[in-house]
Phi, psi and omega in degrees: 000323178297319177296321177296314184299317183290316177304315178290326178295313178300319185294314178300319180287327175299313177297321180293323180292325180294321177299315177294328186278317189245092176274111182057036174079005187273137178295151180232153176233164180241129176223167176283142173298138183300336184271002184291134179288165182295320180296323180287324177297317176300321179294316176301314181299312181297316181298307183298317184286347178278348180242344177228164178281117182251023181304338185293346175270352181295150179311136181091340176280160185298335185256006178289337183243136001289147186264084180213157182305318182295321179291310186293319181298315183300312182299312181297318179300320180291319174307310181297314183300312180293315184293328184272001169110010179054043174275151180303320182289343180274002169247014186283306181045056177053049176062028178247000180260157181223121175277127182235153183259356183257123181304118183274006177307150176213145183046233181266005177267108185257111175291127182296000000 
């Protein structure tokens, strides 16, 4: 009985996270909170890029500019968030991530 209850609870939690991530079927993205300090942005960038391919940030690529930590961390955090299934916890980054419903793409830099 306890195993069935745990399975049901996990299923409900998974469903609840999908509701948070997909509001009315709308895609979501993960970006850094504007109030995030530079050290945290750098840590987020390094963490995300150690788990996903961040070549899109290399010089000459569409997302390399503007060349600042806020921009690069946001792109890396979103790459991680998208790759890991767009779960709420994949955008936490120690409370420095923010799930948004407005596409943050700009110019030729397309957020996945």
